[in-house]
PDB file as gemmi writes it, atoms N, CA and C in Angstrom:
CRYST1    1.000    1.000    1.000  90.00  90.00  90.00 P 1                      
ATOM      1  N   MET A   1      13.937  64.535   8.644  1.00  0.00           N  
ATOM      2  CA  MET A   1      13.974  64.923  10.060  1.00  0.00           C  
ATOM      3  C   MET A   1      12.744  65.710   9.728  1.00  0.00           C  
ATOM      4  N   ASN A   2      11.542  65.293  10.781  1.00  0.00           N  
ATOM      5  CA  ASN A   2      10.717  66.401  11.263  1.00  0.00           C  
ATOM      6  C   ASN A   2      10.568  67.527  12.003  1.00  0.00           C  
ATOM      7  N   SER A   3      10.256  68.882  11.529  1.00  0.00           N  
ATOM      8  CA  SER A   3      10.229  70.190  12.280  1.00  0.00           C  
ATOM      9  C   SER A   3       9.192  70.237  13.350  1.00  0.00           C  
ATOM     10  N   THR A   4       9.502  70.927  14.295  1.00  0.00           N  
ATOM     11  CA  THR A   4       8.508  71.086  15.267  1.00  0.00           C  
ATOM     12  C   THR A   4       7.428  72.399  14.988  1.00  0.00           C  
ATOM     13  N   GLY A   5       6.391  72.130  14.955  1.00  0.00           N  
ATOM     14  CA  GLY A   5       5.658  73.273  14.663  1.00  0.00           C  
ATOM     15  C   GLY A   5       4.332  73.337  15.437  1.00  0.00           C  
ATOM     16  N   THR A   6       3.099  74.030  14.546  1.00  0.00           N  
ATOM     17  CA  THR A   6       1.840  73.628  15.338  1.00  0.00           C  
ATOM     18  C   THR A   6       0.756  72.466  14.392  1.00  0.00           C  
ATOM     19  N   VAL A   7       0.254  72.017  15.192  1.00  0.00           N  
ATOM     20  CA  VAL A   7      -0.803  71.238  15.177  1.00  0.00           C  
ATOM     21  C   VAL A   7      -2.181  71.848  15.345  1.00  0.00           C  
ATOM     22  N   TYR A   8      -2.928  71.800  14.646  1.00  0.00           N  
ATOM     23  CA  TYR A   8      -4.405  72.450  14.888  1.00  0.00           C  
ATOM     24  C   TYR A   8      -5.841  71.987  14.381  1.00  0.00           C  
ATOM     25  N   LEU A   9      -6.660  72.488  15.180  1.00  0.00           N  
ATOM     26  CA  LEU A   9      -7.986  71.713  14.925  1.00  0.00           C  
ATOM     27  C   LEU A   9      -8.666  72.924  14.431  1.00  0.00           C  
ATOM     28  N   LEU A  10      -9.277  73.045  12.997  1.00  0.00           N  
ATOM     29  CA  LEU A  10     -10.359  74.095  13.072  1.00  0.00           C  
ATOM     30  C   LEU A  10     -11.734  72.852  13.122  1.00  0.00           C  
ATOM     31  N   HIS A  11     -12.640  74.305  13.373  1.00  0.00           N  
ATOM     32  CA  HIS A  11     -14.228  73.455  13.781  1.00  0.00           C  
ATOM     33  C   HIS A  11     -15.197  74.343  12.759  1.00  0.00           C  
ATOM     34  N   PHE A  12     -15.617  73.505  11.747  1.00  0.00           N  
ATOM     35  CA  PHE A  12     -16.489  74.286  10.844  1.00  0.00           C  
ATOM     36  C   PHE A  12     -17.833  74.698  11.454  1.00  0.00           C  
ATOM     37  N   ASP A  13     -18.714  75.946  11.051  1.00  0.00           N  
ATOM     38  CA  ASP A  13     -19.705  76.374  11.769  1.00  0.00           C  
ATOM     39  C   ASP A  13     -20.892  75.442  11.945  1.00  0.00           C  
ATOM     40  N   ARG A  14     -20.710  74.538   9.976  1.00  0.00           N  
ATOM     41  CA  ARG A  14     -21.987  73.515  10.427  1.00  0.00           C  
ATOM     42  C   ARG A  14     -20.815  72.601   9.317  1.00  0.00           C  
ATOM     43  N   PRO A  15     -21.785  71.425   9.438  1.00  0.00           N  
ATOM     44  CA  PRO A  15     -20.793  70.451   8.595  1.00  0.00           C  
ATOM     45  C   PRO A  15     -20.729  70.396   7.149  1.00  0.00           C  
ATOM     46  N   LEU A  16     -19.671  70.105   6.437  1.00  0.00           N  
ATOM     47  CA  LEU A  16     -19.264  69.713   5.069  1.00  0.00           C  
ATOM     48  C   LEU A  16     -19.517  68.614   4.623  1.00  0.00           C  
ATOM     49  N   LYS A  17     -20.681  67.880   3.981  1.00  0.00           N  
ATOM     50  CA  LYS A  17     -20.748  66.525   4.156  1.00  0.00           C  
ATOM     51  C   LYS A  17     -20.575  65.967   5.068  1.00  0.00           C  
ATOM     52  N   HIS A  18     -19.474  65.027   5.138  1.00  0.00           N  
ATOM     53  CA  HIS A  18     -19.077  64.400   6.449  1.00  0.00           C  
ATOM     54  C   HIS A  18     -18.237  64.917   7.425  1.00  0.00           C  
ATOM     55  N   ALA A  19     -17.826  66.329   6.839  1.00  0.00           N  
ATOM     56  CA  ALA A  19     -16.778  66.627   7.592  1.00  0.00           C  
ATOM     57  C   ALA A  19     -17.402  68.087   8.455  1.00  0.00           C  
ATOM     58  N   ALA A  20     -16.603  67.751   9.835  1.00  0.00           N  
ATOM     59  CA  ALA A  20     -16.913  69.048  10.715  1.00  0.00           C  
ATOM     60  C   ALA A  20     -15.800  70.077  10.898  1.00  0.00           C  
ATOM     61  N   HIS A  21     -14.646  69.163  11.048  1.00  0.00           N  
ATOM     62  CA  HIS A  21     -13.250  69.602  11.368  1.00  0.00           C  
ATOM     63  C   HIS A  21     -11.983  69.202  10.400  1.00  0.00           C  
ATOM     64  N   TYR A  22     -11.017  70.089  10.654  1.00  0.00           N  
ATOM     65  CA  TYR A  22      -9.796  70.266   9.751  1.00  0.00           C  
ATOM     66  C   TYR A  22      -8.894  70.311  10.673  1.00  0.00           C  
ATOM     67  N   THR A  23      -8.105  69.233  10.844  1.00  0.00           N  
ATOM     68  CA  THR A  23      -6.698  68.980  11.144  1.00  0.00           C  
ATOM     69  C   THR A  23      -5.791  69.325  10.360  1.00  0.00           C  
ATOM     70  N   GLY A  24      -4.600  70.222  10.503  1.00  0.00           N  
ATOM     71  CA  GLY A  24      -3.495  70.584  10.088  1.00  0.00           C  
ATOM     72  C   GLY A  24      -1.872  70.499  10.560  1.00  0.00           C  
ATOM     73  N   TRP A  25      -1.225  71.060   9.941  1.00  0.00           N  
ATOM     74  CA  TRP A  25       0.326  71.180  10.768  1.00  0.00           C  
ATOM     75  C   TRP A  25       0.494  72.429   9.795  1.00  0.00           C  
ATOM     76  N   THR A  26       1.533  73.534  10.501  1.00  0.00           N  
ATOM     77  CA  THR A  26       2.370  74.480  10.175  1.00  0.00           C  
ATOM     78  C   THR A  26       3.637  74.711  11.028  1.00  0.00           C  
ATOM     79  N   ALA A  27       4.233  75.416  10.126  1.00  0.00           N  
ATOM     80  CA  ALA A  27       5.184  75.945  11.017  1.00  0.00           C  
ATOM     81  C   ALA A  27       5.159  77.734  11.257  1.00  0.00           C  
ATOM     82  N   ASP A  28       3.913  77.999  10.761  1.00  0.00           N  
ATOM     83  CA  ASP A  28       3.664  79.520  10.881  1.00  0.00           C  
ATOM     84  C   ASP A  28       2.048  79.504  11.015  1.00  0.00           C  
ATOM     85  N   LEU A  29       1.565  79.629  12.439  1.00  0.00           N  
ATOM     86  CA  LEU A  29       0.074  79.575  12.129  1.00  0.00           C  
ATOM     87  C   LEU A  29      -0.582  80.471  11.385  1.00  0.00           C  
ATOM     88  N   GLU A  30      -0.104  81.678  11.869  1.00  0.00           N  
ATOM     89  CA  GLU A  30      -1.051  82.863  11.350  1.00  0.00           C  
ATOM     90  C   GLU A  30      -1.031  83.116  10.149  1.00  0.00           C  
ATOM     91  N   HIS A  31      -0.033  82.611   9.579  1.00  0.00           N  
ATOM     92  CA  HIS A  31       0.129  82.855   7.458  1.00  0.00           C  
ATOM     93  C   HIS A  31      -1.015  81.469   7.085  1.00  0.00           C  
ATOM     94  N   ARG A  32      -0.643  80.248   7.836  1.00  0.00           N  
ATOM     95  CA  ARG A  32      -1.372  79.487   7.578  1.00  0.00           C  
ATOM     96  C   ARG A  32      -2.949  79.311   7.466  1.00  0.00           C  
ATOM     97  N   LEU A  33      -3.392  79.966   8.624  1.00  0.00           N  
ATOM     98  CA  LEU A  33      -4.700  80.831   8.678  1.00  0.00           C  
ATOM     99  C   LEU A  33      -5.231  81.525   7.880  1.00  0.00           C  
ATOM    100  N   ALA A  34      -4.585  82.406   7.476  1.00  0.00           N  
ATOM    101  CA  ALA A  34      -4.841  83.390   6.678  1.00  0.00           C  
ATOM    102  C   ALA A  34      -5.048  82.889   4.910  1.00  0.00           C  
ATOM    103  N   GLU A  35      -4.239  81.747   4.783  1.00  0.00           N  
ATOM    104  CA  GLU A  35      -4.148  81.020   3.828  1.00  0.00           C  
ATOM    105  C   GLU A  35      -5.469  80.322   3.497  1.00  0.00           C  
ATOM    106  N   HIS A  36      -6.072  79.614   4.422  1.00  0.00           N  
ATOM    107  CA  HIS A  36      -7.369  78.932   4.585  1.00  0.00           C  
ATOM    108  C   HIS A  36      -8.667  79.908   4.651  1.00  0.00           C  
ATOM    109  N   ALA A  37      -8.408  81.182   5.432  1.00  0.00           N  
ATOM    110  CA  ALA A  37      -9.630  82.189   5.062  1.00  0.00           C  
ATOM    111  C   ALA A  37      -9.580  82.759   3.569  1.00  0.00           C  
ATOM    112  N   ALA A  38      -8.377  82.429   2.902  1.00  0.00           N  
ATOM    113  CA  ALA A  38      -8.821  83.011   1.392  1.00  0.00           C  
ATOM    114  C   ALA A  38      -8.764  81.890   0.618  1.00  0.00           C  
ATOM    115  N   GLY A  39      -9.245  80.799   1.179  1.00  0.00           N  
ATOM    116  CA  GLY A  39      -9.542  79.649   0.107  1.00  0.00           C  
ATOM    117  C   GLY A  39      -8.318  78.736  -0.536  1.00  0.00           C  
ATOM    118  N   ARG A  40      -7.399  78.978  -0.023  1.00  0.00           N  
ATOM    119  CA  ARG A  40      -6.059  78.550  -0.647  1.00  0.00           C  
ATOM    120  C   ARG A  40      -5.480  77.855   0.607  1.00  0.00           C  
ATOM    121  N   GLY A  41      -4.764  76.775  -0.060  1.00  0.00           N  
ATOM    122  CA  GLY A  41      -3.867  75.846   1.026  1.00  0.00           C  
ATOM    123  C   GLY A  41      -4.518  74.180   1.436  1.00  0.00           C  
ATOM    124  N   ALA A  42      -5.787  74.348   1.161  1.00  0.00           N  
ATOM    125  CA  ALA A  42      -6.455  72.895   1.692  1.00  0.00           C  
ATOM    126  C   ALA A  42      -7.384  72.776   1.140  1.00  0.00           C  
ATOM    127  N   ARG A  43      -7.851  71.635   0.302  1.00  0.00           N  
ATOM    128  CA  ARG A  43      -9.080  71.734  -1.007  1.00  0.00           C  
ATOM    129  C   ARG A  43     -10.030  71.844   0.131  1.00  0.00           C  
ATOM    130  N   LEU A  44     -10.348  71.001   1.249  1.00  0.00           N  
ATOM    131  CA  LEU A  44     -11.428  71.000   1.692  1.00  0.00           C  
ATOM    132  C   LEU A  44     -12.086  72.409   2.444  1.00  0.00           C  
ATOM    133  N   LEU A  45     -10.782  73.108   2.714  1.00  0.00           N  
ATOM    134  CA  LEU A  45     -11.343  74.309   3.267  1.00  0.00           C  
ATOM    135  C   LEU A  45     -11.648  75.315   2.042  1.00  0.00           C  
ATOM    136  N   ALA A  46     -11.192  75.323   0.665  1.00  0.00           N  
ATOM    137  CA  ALA A  46     -11.571  75.995  -0.425  1.00  0.00           C  
ATOM    138  C   ALA A  46     -13.119  75.792  -0.513  1.00  0.00           C  
ATOM    139  N   VAL A  47     -13.317  74.310  -0.684  1.00  0.00           N  
ATOM    140  CA  VAL A  47     -14.655  73.681  -0.417  1.00  0.00           C  
ATOM    141  C   VAL A  47     -15.534  74.596   0.295  1.00  0.00           C  
ATOM    142  N   ALA A  48     -15.157  74.374   1.521  1.00  0.00           N  
ATOM    143  CA  ALA A  48     -16.008  74.768   2.541  1.00  0.00           C  
ATOM    144  C   ALA A  48     -16.199  76.558   2.198  1.00  0.00           C  
ATOM    145  N   LYS A  49     -15.181  77.029   1.978  1.00  0.00           N  
ATOM    146  CA  LYS A  49     -15.120  78.734   1.312  1.00  0.00           C  
ATOM    147  C   LYS A  49     -16.546  78.957   0.390  1.00  0.00           C  
ATOM    148  N   THR A  50     -16.320  78.127  -0.258  1.00  0.00           N  
ATOM    149  CA  THR A  50     -17.105  78.359  -1.716  1.00  0.00           C  
ATOM    150  C   THR A  50     -18.652  78.277  -1.282  1.00  0.00           C  
ATOM    151  N   ALA A  51     -19.034  77.048  -0.041  1.00  0.00           N  
ATOM    152  CA  ALA A  51     -19.919  76.739   0.094  1.00  0.00           C  
ATOM    153  C   ALA A  51     -20.925  77.399   1.365  1.00  0.00           C  
ATOM    154  N   GLY A  52     -20.041  78.473   1.743  1.00  0.00           N  
ATOM    155  CA  GLY A  52     -20.187  79.842   2.612  1.00  0.00           C  
ATOM    156  C   GLY A  52     -20.020  79.072   3.930  1.00  0.00           C  
ATOM    157  N   ILE A  53     -19.206  78.036   4.038  1.00  0.00           N  
ATOM    158  CA  ILE A  53     -19.210  77.317   5.937  1.00  0.00           C  
ATOM    159  C   ILE A  53     -17.983  78.370   6.370  1.00  0.00           C  
ATOM    160  N   GLY A  54     -18.141  78.885   7.367  1.00  0.00           N  
ATOM    161  CA  GLY A  54     -16.849  79.499   8.454  1.00  0.00           C  
ATOM    162  C   GLY A  54     -16.453  78.188   9.281  1.00  0.00           C  
ATOM    163  N   TRP A  55     -15.299  78.713   9.675  1.00  0.00           N  
ATOM    164  CA  TRP A  55     -14.658  77.868  10.786  1.00  0.00           C  
ATOM    165  C   TRP A  55     -14.044  78.881  12.119  1.00  0.00           C  
ATOM    166  N   VAL A  56     -13.684  78.429  12.893  1.00  0.00           N  
ATOM    167  CA  VAL A  56     -12.727  78.862  13.986  1.00  0.00           C  
ATOM    168  C   VAL A  56     -11.852  77.810  14.432  1.00  0.00           C  
ATOM    169  N   LEU A  57     -10.897  78.580  14.914  1.00  0.00           N  
ATOM    170  CA  LEU A  57      -9.385  77.707  15.628  1.00  0.00           C  
ATOM    171  C   LEU A  57     -10.153  77.505  16.792  1.00  0.00           C  
ATOM    172  N   ALA A  58      -9.806  75.703  16.958  1.00  0.00           N  
ATOM    173  CA  ALA A  58     -10.725  75.379  17.950  1.00  0.00           C  
ATOM    174  C   ALA A  58      -9.602  75.145  18.944  1.00  0.00           C  
ATOM    175  N   ARG A  59      -8.169  74.651  18.666  1.00  0.00           N  
ATOM    176  CA  ARG A  59      -7.267  73.784  19.470  1.00  0.00           C  
ATOM    177  C   ARG A  59      -5.972  73.403  18.742  1.00  0.00           C  
ATOM    178  N   THR A  60      -4.829  74.082  19.658  1.00  0.00           N  
ATOM    179  CA  THR A  60      -3.721  74.051  18.934  1.00  0.00           C  
ATOM    180  C   THR A  60      -2.887  72.744  19.664  1.00  0.00           C  
ATOM    181  N   TRP A  61      -1.834  72.324  19.192  1.00  0.00           N  
ATOM    182  CA  TRP A  61      -0.867  71.052  19.912  1.00  0.00           C  
ATOM    183  C   TRP A  61       0.622  71.900  19.377  1.00  0.00           C  
ATOM    184  N   THR A  62       1.658  71.623  20.215  1.00  0.00           N  
ATOM    185  CA  THR A  62       3.020  71.861  19.629  1.00  0.00           C  
ATOM    186  C   THR A  62       3.485  70.418  19.331  1.00  0.00           C  
ATOM    187  N   GLY A  63       3.899  70.244  18.102  1.00  0.00           N  
ATOM    188  CA  GLY A  63       4.338  68.768  17.500  1.00  0.00           C  
ATOM    189  C   GLY A  63       4.745  68.758  15.821  1.00  0.00           C  
ATOM    190  N   ASP A  64       5.158  67.885  15.219  1.00  0.00           N  
ATOM    191  CA  ASP A  64       5.369  67.668  13.673  1.00  0.00           C  
ATOM    192  C   ASP A  64       4.389  67.219  12.900  1.00  0.00           C  
ATOM    193  N   ARG A  65       5.097  66.594  11.913  1.00  0.00           N  
ATOM    194  CA  ARG A  65       3.822  66.346  10.684  1.00  0.00           C  
ATOM    195  C   ARG A  65       3.423  65.170  11.569  1.00  0.00           C  
ATOM    196  N   GLY A  66       4.215  64.097  12.083  1.00  0.00           N  
ATOM    197  CA  GLY A  66       3.890  62.953  12.605  1.00  0.00           C  
ATOM    198  C   GLY A  66       2.763  63.136  13.541  1.00  0.00           C  
ATOM    199  N   ARG A  67       2.982  63.915  14.693  1.00  0.00           N  
ATOM    200  CA  ARG A  67       1.888  63.903  15.474  1.00  0.00           C  
ATOM    201  C   ARG A  67       0.323  64.520  14.860  1.00  0.00           C  
ATOM    202  N   GLU A  68       0.809  65.170  13.804  1.00  0.00           N  
ATOM    203  CA  GLU A  68      -0.808  65.600  12.804  1.00  0.00           C  
ATOM    204  C   GLU A  68      -1.117  64.062  12.154  1.00  0.00           C  
ATOM    205  N   ARG A  69      -0.259  62.974  11.707  1.00  0.00           N  
ATOM    206  CA  ARG A  69      -0.998  62.364  10.924  1.00  0.00           C  
ATOM    207  C   ARG A  69      -1.521  61.292  12.124  1.00  0.00           C  
ATOM    208  N   ALA A  70      -0.574  61.103  13.154  1.00  0.00           N  
ATOM    209  CA  ALA A  70      -1.324  60.529  14.246  1.00  0.00           C  
ATOM    210  C   ALA A  70      -2.618  60.739  14.631  1.00  0.00           C  
ATOM    211  N   LEU A  71      -3.123  62.162  14.982  1.00  0.00           N  
ATOM    212  CA  LEU A  71      -4.294  62.662  15.343  1.00  0.00           C  
ATOM    213  C   LEU A  71      -5.337  62.437  14.084  1.00  0.00           C  
ATOM    214  N   LYS A  72      -5.001  62.137  13.076  1.00  0.00           N  
ATOM    215  CA  LYS A  72      -5.602  62.007  11.702  1.00  0.00           C  
ATOM    216  C   LYS A  72      -6.269  60.725  11.917  1.00  0.00           C  
ATOM    217  N   ARG A  73      -5.256  59.702  12.189  1.00  0.00           N  
ATOM    218  CA  ARG A  73      -5.716  58.295  12.082  1.00  0.00           C  
ATOM    219  C   ARG A  73      -5.909  58.036  12.988  1.00  0.00           C  
ATOM    220  N   GLN A  74      -6.383  58.666  14.251  1.00  0.00           N  
ATOM    221  CA  GLN A  74      -7.058  58.463  15.585  1.00  0.00           C  
ATOM    222  C   GLN A  74      -8.774  58.498  14.913  1.00  0.00           C  
ATOM    223  N   GLY A  75      -8.861  59.721  14.222  1.00  0.00           N  
ATOM    224  CA  GLY A  75      -9.991  60.271  14.061  1.00  0.00           C  
ATOM    225  C   GLY A  75     -10.726  60.518  15.091  1.00  0.00           C  
ATOM    226  N   GLY A  76     -12.269  61.151  14.820  1.00  0.00           N  
ATOM    227  CA  GLY A  76     -12.802  61.543  15.961  1.00  0.00           C  
ATOM    228  C   GLY A  76     -12.334  62.554  16.591  1.00  0.00           C  
ATOM    229  N   ALA A  77     -12.279  63.832  15.546  1.00  0.00           N  
ATOM    230  CA  ALA A  77     -11.825  65.162  15.957  1.00  0.00           C  
ATOM    231  C   ALA A  77     -12.923  65.825  16.964  1.00  0.00           C  
ATOM    232  N   SER A  78     -13.848  65.482  16.587  1.00  0.00           N  
ATOM    233  CA  SER A  78     -14.999  65.883  17.773  1.00  0.00           C  
ATOM    234  C   SER A  78     -14.376  66.121  19.373  1.00  0.00           C  
ATOM    235  N   ARG A  79     -13.716  64.748  19.420  1.00  0.00           N  
ATOM    236  CA  ARG A  79     -13.574  64.032  20.619  1.00  0.00           C  
ATOM    237  C   ARG A  79     -12.345  65.068  21.719  1.00  0.00           C  
ATOM    238  N   ARG A  80     -11.931  65.817  20.375  1.00  0.00           N  
ATOM    239  CA  ARG A  80     -10.841  66.718  20.869  1.00  0.00           C  
ATOM    240  C   ARG A  80     -10.981  68.210  20.703  1.00  0.00           C  
ATOM    241  N   CYS A  81     -12.351  68.603  20.112  1.00  0.00           N  
ATOM    242  CA  CYS A  81     -12.813  69.817  19.763  1.00  0.00           C  
ATOM    243  C   CYS A  81     -13.627  70.539  21.316  1.00  0.00           C  
ATOM    244  N   PRO A  82     -12.630  71.858  21.795  1.00  0.00           N  
ATOM    245  CA  PRO A  82     -13.568  72.313  22.923  1.00  0.00           C  
ATOM    246  C   PRO A  82     -14.750  73.361  22.385  1.00  0.00           C  
ATOM    247  N   VAL A  83     -14.681  73.669  21.060  1.00  0.00           N  
ATOM    248  CA  VAL A  83     -16.050  73.992  20.403  1.00  0.00           C  
ATOM    249  C   VAL A  83     -17.333  73.109  20.675  1.00  0.00           C  
ATOM    250  N   CYS A  84     -16.987  71.939  20.585  1.00  0.00           N  
ATOM    251  CA  CYS A  84     -18.149  70.886  20.463  1.00  0.00           C  
ATOM    252  C   CYS A  84     -18.454  70.735  21.855  1.00  0.00           C  
ATOM    253  N   GLY A  85     -18.188  71.246  22.941  1.00  0.00           N  
ATOM    254  CA  GLY A  85     -18.253  71.046  24.536  1.00  0.00           C  
ATOM    255  C   GLY A  85     -17.314  70.232  25.111  1.00  0.00           C  
ATOM    256  N   ILE A  86     -16.138  69.751  24.295  1.00  0.00           N  
ATOM    257  CA  ILE A  86     -14.782  68.997  25.146  1.00  0.00           C  
ATOM    258  C   ILE A  86     -13.720  69.725  25.748  1.00  0.00           C  
ATOM    259  N   GLN A  87     -13.269  69.253  26.866  1.00  0.00           N  
ATOM    260  CA  GLN A  87     -12.588  69.987  27.670  1.00  0.00           C  
ATOM    261  C   GLN A  87     -11.090  69.682  27.909  1.00  0.00           C  
ATOM    262  N   PRO A  88     -10.398  69.742  27.178  1.00  0.00           N  
ATOM    263  CA  PRO A  88      -9.163  69.292  26.633  1.00  0.00           C  
ATOM    264  C   PRO A  88      -8.065  69.073  27.958  1.00  0.00           C  
ATOM    265  N   ARG A  89      -7.495  68.285  28.300  1.00  0.00           N  
ATOM    266  CA  ARG A  89      -6.557  68.199  29.444  1.00  0.00           C  
ATOM    267  C   ARG A  89      -5.739  69.019  29.415  1.00  0.00           C  
ATOM    268  N   ARG A  90      -5.084  69.099  30.529  1.00  0.00           N  
ATOM    269  CA  ARG A  90      -3.682  70.449  30.346  1.00  0.00           C  
ATOM    270  C   ARG A  90      -2.432  69.587  29.982  1.00  0.00           C  
ATOM    271  N   SER A  91      -2.037  69.776  29.011  1.00  0.00           N  
ATOM    272  CA  SER A  91      -0.781  69.407  28.657  1.00  0.00           C  
ATOM    273  C   SER A  91      -0.369  69.980  27.581  1.00  0.00           C  
ATOM    274  N   SER A  92       1.175  69.381  27.091  1.00  0.00           N  
ATOM    275  CA  SER A  92       1.703  70.096  25.814  1.00  0.00           C  
ATOM    276  C   SER A  92       0.910  70.299  24.613  1.00  0.00           C  
TER     277      SER A  92                                                      
END                                                                             
């Protein structure tokens, strides 16, 4: 059974090779973001930190791991990123 938490989108200050965003899921957003800031928890974010690439929390959704996987499968994170100039629809 999947538990509800927060799906989040991070926007990188500059691309890291092909990646300009990171999508993740957590039950404790504040703790997870602190882990990412410390270079722990996700390999992509650890590499970004080492390369001096910063990030900002761009958007969140309420959901479970299934919603995270669905968003990742859809690709095109920049289409969902308000930092990239996209205005999200008002919904959950």
